[in-house]
C-alpha atoms as one frame of an Amber mdcrd trajectory, in Angstrom:
protein
  74.555 -52.622  18.661  73.756 -49.415  16.807  73.413 -45.693  17.391  70.166
 -45.834  15.410  67.070 -46.368  17.536  65.129 -49.613  17.267  62.304 -48.191
  15.144  63.021 -49.481  11.616  66.731 -48.573  11.234  68.528 -49.067   7.878
  68.807 -52.812   7.265  72.433 -54.091   7.486  71.895 -56.430   4.537  70.868
 -53.479   2.362  73.860 -51.450   3.530  76.140 -54.360   2.619  74.898 -54.342
  -0.982  76.956 -51.214  -1.735  80.413 -52.117  -3.091  81.490 -48.452  -3.358
  82.078 -48.725  -7.103  81.363 -45.059  -7.804  78.852 -45.471 -10.644  76.488
 -43.314  -8.586  78.845 -40.331  -8.394  78.156 -38.671 -11.775  74.390 -39.004
 -11.251  74.291 -37.414  -7.787  73.361 -33.711  -7.847  75.043 -32.813  -4.552
  78.258 -34.639  -5.448  78.315 -32.772  -8.760  77.882 -29.484  -6.894  80.405
 -29.990  -4.112  82.622 -32.994  -4.946  82.292 -34.120  -1.319  82.352 -37.890
  -0.761  79.961 -37.720   2.183  77.466 -35.951  -0.085  77.398 -38.825  -2.564
  75.172 -41.909  -2.301  78.039 -44.256  -1.431  79.323 -41.718   1.099  75.947
 -41.437   2.768  75.685 -45.234   2.849  79.100 -45.317   4.538  77.810 -42.846
   7.142  74.782 -45.085   7.718  77.157 -48.037   8.177  79.299 -46.165  10.691
  76.261 -45.147  12.739  74.843 -48.664  12.508  78.115 -50.137  13.818  78.514
 -47.522  16.587  81.607 -46.095  14.906  80.059 -42.646  14.462  77.301 -40.877
  16.420  73.986 -39.947  14.854  74.640 -36.233  15.212  74.197 -32.986  13.315
  77.136 -33.757  11.021  75.578 -37.019   9.829  72.142 -35.398   9.805  73.412
 -32.534   7.657  74.686 -34.890   4.972  71.386 -36.823   5.010  69.389 -33.573
   4.871  71.474 -32.440   1.881  70.305 -35.428  -0.186  67.509 -34.554  -2.609
  66.122 -38.079  -2.626  66.017 -37.930  -6.431  66.963 -41.642  -6.742  69.081
 -41.134  -9.853  71.661 -43.295  -8.096  69.165 -46.176  -7.893  68.765 -46.064
 -11.662  72.544 -45.911 -12.199  73.653 -48.565  -9.677  74.847 -51.827 -11.328
  74.642 -53.677  -7.993  70.974 -52.951  -7.360  71.598 -51.042  -4.137  68.240
 -49.964  -2.715  69.294 -46.481  -1.676  65.656 -45.410  -1.726  64.836 -47.824
   1.105  67.984 -46.878   3.021  67.206 -43.168   2.812  63.584 -43.780   3.720
  64.742 -45.610   6.887  67.426 -43.068   7.813  65.485 -39.825   7.470  63.007
 -40.650  10.275  66.000 -41.541  12.469  67.433 -38.075  11.825  64.071 -36.425
  12.500  63.697 -38.228  15.835  67.269 -38.145  17.119  69.148 -35.148  15.722
  68.283 -31.811  17.389  67.443 -28.941  15.030  67.719 -25.240  15.694  64.614
 -23.439  16.842  64.444 -21.568  13.518  64.745 -24.796  11.505  62.038 -26.512
  13.549  59.734 -23.532  13.168  60.179 -23.322   9.397  59.649 -27.044   8.867
  56.648 -26.899  11.179  55.182 -24.110   9.041  55.642 -26.159   5.878  53.907
 -29.212   7.281  51.165 -27.233   8.961  50.326 -25.770   5.549  51.220 -27.740
   2.429  49.591 -31.128   3.219  46.307 -29.371   4.095  44.509 -28.029   0.985
  41.958 -26.008   2.964  44.706 -24.155   4.842  46.714 -23.791   1.651  43.709
 -22.299  -0.130  43.258 -19.803   2.703  46.945 -18.839   2.488  46.586 -18.493
  -1.276  44.062 -15.684  -0.741  46.898 -13.760   0.857  49.068 -14.601  -2.150
  46.434 -13.072  -4.444  46.523  -9.839  -2.449  50.334  -9.897  -2.420  50.465
 -10.214  -6.206  47.685  -7.751  -7.029  49.085  -5.073  -4.742  52.526  -5.554
  -6.339  54.106  -5.998  -2.931  56.935  -8.067  -4.423  58.122  -5.058  -6.428
  57.902  -2.875  -3.334  59.923  -5.355  -1.267  62.593  -5.617  -3.953  62.985
  -1.898  -4.607  63.077  -1.153  -0.878  65.748  -3.790  -0.278  63.635  -5.557
   2.346  63.373  -8.779   0.353  67.158  -9.152   0.178  67.306  -8.925   3.985
  64.961 -11.871   4.507  66.439 -15.296   5.323  67.200 -17.398   2.234  64.373
 -19.822   3.019  61.752 -17.082   3.128  63.117 -15.563  -0.091  62.796 -18.962
  -1.726  59.223 -19.361  -0.477  58.339 -15.944  -1.922  60.057 -16.588  -5.268
  58.377 -19.958  -5.773  54.889 -18.546  -5.236  52.873 -19.388  -8.378  50.505
 -16.938 -10.062  47.172 -17.238  -8.255  43.679 -16.413  -9.464  40.587 -16.247
  -7.282  38.657 -18.484  -9.663  41.325 -21.174  -9.165  40.711 -21.088  -5.425
  36.974 -21.727  -5.725  37.299 -24.433  -8.384  35.990 -27.862  -7.432  36.390
 -31.065  -9.415  33.105 -32.822 -10.194  32.704 -36.036  -8.262  31.934 -38.040
 -11.410  32.426 -37.410 -15.136  30.968 -39.728 -17.751  33.167 -40.827 -20.657
  32.656 -39.829 -24.256  31.312 -42.854 -26.096  31.635 -46.461 -24.934  33.211
 -46.714 -21.445  36.648 -48.324 -21.441  37.859 -47.806 -17.873  36.574 -46.535
 -14.547  39.193 -44.472 -12.767  39.542 -42.541  -9.522  41.602 -39.341  -9.628
  44.041 -38.137  -6.987  43.726 -34.357  -6.977  46.827 -33.593  -4.883  47.308
 -30.793  -2.345  49.393 -28.127  -4.082  48.006 -29.447  -7.365  44.347 -28.821
  -6.569  44.988 -25.342  -5.123  47.545 -23.906  -7.547  47.368 -26.218 -10.580
  43.663 -26.995 -10.826  43.846 -26.499 -14.585  46.025 -29.632 -14.756  43.311
 -31.622 -12.968  40.693 -30.166 -15.331  42.753 -31.176 -18.356  43.258 -34.651
 -16.881  39.516 -35.203 -16.479  38.795 -33.959 -20.026  41.459 -36.188 -21.572
  40.302 -39.231 -19.635  36.703 -38.615 -20.703  37.774 -38.198 -24.333  39.594
 -41.529 -24.105  36.566 -43.369 -22.733  37.282 -43.278 -18.997  34.646 -42.582
 -16.392  36.398 -40.449 -13.781  35.474 -40.391 -10.104  36.961 -37.841  -7.712
  36.359 -38.875  -4.095  36.764 -36.413  -1.236  40.354 -36.831  -0.136  43.183
 -35.500   1.993  46.957 -35.565   1.551  48.642 -38.730   0.296  51.622 -38.308
   2.656  54.326 -37.913  -0.004  55.852 -34.687   1.339  55.894 -36.065   4.878
  57.405 -39.391   3.850  60.172 -37.829   1.774  61.047 -35.520   4.707  61.314
 -38.311   7.278  57.979 -37.710   8.988  56.973 -41.328   8.547  54.303 -41.645
  11.251  52.518 -38.621   9.822  52.834 -40.023   6.298  51.297 -43.341   7.340
  48.308 -41.583   8.883  47.763 -39.695   5.641  48.100 -42.966   3.708  45.467
 -44.717   5.819  43.096 -41.794   5.359  43.540 -41.807   1.600  42.975 -45.566
   1.379  39.750 -45.100   3.342  38.644 -42.267   1.033  39.287 -44.176  -2.183
  37.738 -47.299  -0.679  34.377 -45.542  -0.909  34.401 -45.731  -4.726  34.893
 -48.651  -7.072  37.506 -48.026  -9.740  39.697 -50.112 -12.018  42.593 -47.646
 -11.818  43.776 -44.879  -9.513  45.143 -42.068 -11.676  47.817 -39.650 -10.478
  49.175 -36.607 -12.315  51.811 -35.626  -9.719  55.063 -37.593  -9.885  55.945
 -37.282  -6.196  52.495 -38.403  -5.082  52.461 -41.298  -7.526  55.733 -42.732
  -6.262  54.419 -42.752  -2.702  51.047 -44.259  -3.628  52.862 -47.111  -5.342
  54.735 -47.738  -2.045  51.673 -48.023   0.173  51.789 -51.807   0.114  55.352
 -51.822   1.484  54.818 -48.899   3.863  51.800 -50.497   5.552  52.954 -54.108
   5.331  53.145 -54.385   9.139  49.710 -52.870   9.730  47.238 -55.787   9.957
  44.254 -53.501   9.397  45.640 -51.952   6.199  48.313 -54.257   4.732  46.012
 -56.065   2.307  44.086 -52.951   1.325  47.311 -51.000   0.811  48.712 -53.669
  -1.505  45.507 -53.697  -3.557  45.530 -49.902  -3.656  49.128 -49.658  -4.886
  48.504 -52.240  -7.596  45.872 -49.949  -9.136  47.991 -46.777  -9.226  49.040
 -45.381 -12.616  50.493 -42.077 -13.653  48.114 -40.475 -16.138  50.695 -40.907
 -18.927  51.008 -44.607 -18.055  47.268 -45.072 -18.423  47.105 -43.132 -21.682
  49.986 -45.199 -23.068  48.052 -48.382 -22.191  44.951 -47.204 -24.075  44.855
 -47.048 -27.861  44.079 -43.370 -28.625  40.406 -42.870 -29.378  40.073 -39.087
 -29.538  41.606 -37.502 -32.666  44.695 -35.359 -32.051  44.981 -32.034 -33.845
  48.420 -30.744 -34.844  50.397 -28.799 -32.280  53.418 -27.562 -34.230  56.546
 -26.787 -32.244  59.411 -28.079 -30.124  58.688 -29.102 -26.554  61.460 -29.901
 -24.075  60.501 -32.833 -21.868  61.953 -32.749 -18.344  61.934 -36.077 -16.491
  60.571 -35.509 -12.995  62.788 -37.595 -10.695  59.956 -39.365  -8.903  58.496
 -40.384 -12.241  61.699 -41.424 -14.024  63.734 -42.891 -11.158  61.237 -43.822
  -8.435  58.469 -45.108 -10.739  60.651 -45.986 -13.754  58.170 -44.215 -16.035
  60.203 -42.725 -18.882  58.912 -43.945 -22.228  55.188 -43.453 -21.610  55.131
 -39.617 -21.355  57.214 -39.349 -24.519  54.993 -41.884 -26.277  51.750 -40.039
 -25.578  53.278 -36.657 -26.429  54.559 -38.000 -29.750  51.017 -39.032 -30.642
  50.354 -35.306 -31.140  50.873 -34.427 -34.820  53.671 -31.950 -35.583  54.888
 -31.847 -31.986  58.621 -32.454 -31.711  59.585 -33.825 -28.287  63.217 -33.082
 -27.448  65.301 -34.350 -24.545  67.563 -32.025 -22.603  71.234 -32.336 -21.560
  71.855 -33.854 -18.118  68.310 -35.172 -18.144  68.918 -37.363 -15.076  70.148
 -34.514 -12.861  67.450 -33.167 -10.511  66.152 -29.630 -11.002  66.444 -28.954
  -7.256  62.747 -29.003  -6.391  62.600 -32.406  -4.650  59.559 -32.016  -2.408
  60.465 -29.341   0.149  64.185 -29.314  -0.747  64.092 -25.968  -2.550  62.601
 -24.447   0.611  64.902 -25.989   3.242  68.097 -26.121   1.133  67.665 -22.991
  -1.003  71.318 -22.429  -1.960  71.857 -25.917  -3.402  68.407 -25.814  -5.002
  69.277 -22.538  -6.704  72.482 -23.953  -8.178  70.577 -26.961  -9.523  67.654
 -24.855 -10.733  69.895 -22.549 -12.731  71.756 -25.545 -14.152  68.497 -27.188
 -15.236  67.074 -23.990 -16.730  70.272 -23.470 -18.720  70.178 -27.007 -20.076
  66.548 -26.570 -21.098  67.264 -23.255 -22.812  70.111 -24.885 -24.764  67.643
 -26.959 -26.839  65.686 -23.800 -27.721  62.169 -25.131 -27.072  58.868 -23.439
 -27.785  57.463 -24.951 -24.593  58.558 -27.002 -21.598  56.680 -29.932 -20.125
  57.099 -31.977 -16.958  54.820 -34.096 -14.796  55.317 -32.535 -11.375  54.144
 -29.165  -9.996  57.317 -28.667  -7.951  59.431 -29.019 -11.084  57.204 -26.558
 -12.937  57.653 -23.955 -10.184  61.397 -24.546  -9.882  62.073 -24.284 -13.617
  59.838 -21.232 -13.948  61.739 -19.512 -11.137  65.141 -19.956 -12.773  64.296
 -19.212 -16.369  66.500 -16.387 -17.571  64.748 -13.107 -18.470  65.270 -13.928
 -22.164  63.402 -17.213 -21.725  60.436 -15.893 -19.735  58.189 -16.282 -22.762
  58.714 -20.056 -22.853  55.515 -21.491 -21.349  55.455 -24.536 -19.078  52.864
 -27.318 -19.164  52.035 -30.665 -17.657  52.060 -33.280 -20.478  48.325 -33.864
 -20.040  47.675 -30.182 -20.798  49.331 -30.541 -24.194  47.332 -33.685 -24.937
  44.166 -31.858 -23.905  45.026 -28.902 -26.149  45.638 -31.242 -29.085  42.316
 -33.051 -28.593  40.468 -29.731 -28.352  42.314 -28.204 -31.292  43.786 -25.340
 -29.271  47.115 -23.589 -29.867  48.691 -23.042 -26.459  52.157 -21.781 -27.331
  53.757 -19.639 -29.983  56.396 -21.219 -32.220  59.633 -19.249 -32.302  61.748
 -19.019 -35.422  64.724 -21.353 -35.140  68.139 -20.144 -36.279  69.760 -23.021
 -38.135  73.133 -21.361 -38.467
């Protein structure tokens, strides 16, 4: 018997894999913040065990500890016993969503997030309001009047994470097909993302240019959300519907590889085979789909560089996005392709495996913990004194930008593919600061 419902609860055999050794503790962001056993991976697994064995109810206390997890999966990388915490968390979060009551305010805020962010058309419409907000300098007015400080922490976080928006970004559309330069080497289909296509369209543009320069024909089918945000928040049924829709969309084009430039999306796309394994209509197609998925840096690392790289002198701090480093185990490839750029020094940062606090919607629904982690990450990045910062996830870019100190505001942030694009095109995209060697 179990206090979990019968819809895909955490598997007892996976729970039993944890021997409570503690190797996960120094890698867990929330344990580092609070030192609370129930906010560590082994503590959360113990809670899952207690609920599974009817020794503890699935209530708001258990739900709060599960909600507090970022899902960064650093513990999966660190665990010597191979505990599949990712699968356990993925099974437990939907249980919390279905069975643990939330306050009316919490339900409303989460409903707003999921009515907006997985829907690019709605997000683009909302972004028009963001343009007006920024151009009319309403943020300054709210701050000087004291009204902003009176808003709930979640709304303050939503306002602070708002990226700079330009009208021309909102009307940008990716071409449906781009021919490669020279002899074709690969035919790829590009995932454009939701937040990515609305607020970071320049990353998609750079991706298409780099792929063309490296001999890849790029197709961009009409597409909806991939389901990553929903899956990571426990809204599994919604995520599966998004997944089926995306498989249908990409099934309309023939491609050797499906290219992703968003770490969180890529980790979910690579799970489609497992997520839809029990769906007879999609199981086979989902497995084939996942087998084709590559992060853009993975693909570029597979291909011998064809386009000449021009020098890009300077120091760039590389931040490992959690869903790239821990969920996809893609660490070497981004560094490899960045180091193909002449005169670019790629430097790692202290506490590289500790999450920046973005984690899907975490910095919106858990703003206090996210702020502590964001400031910690920004300080570690500043300590290596970079000329630029690069990371492969839009959420990380927004989170790090938010918590840069005023002295570091001039340090620009880029997706790795933007730096590769700049090198191929011979463009200087950041200013090199003088380094004090004393």
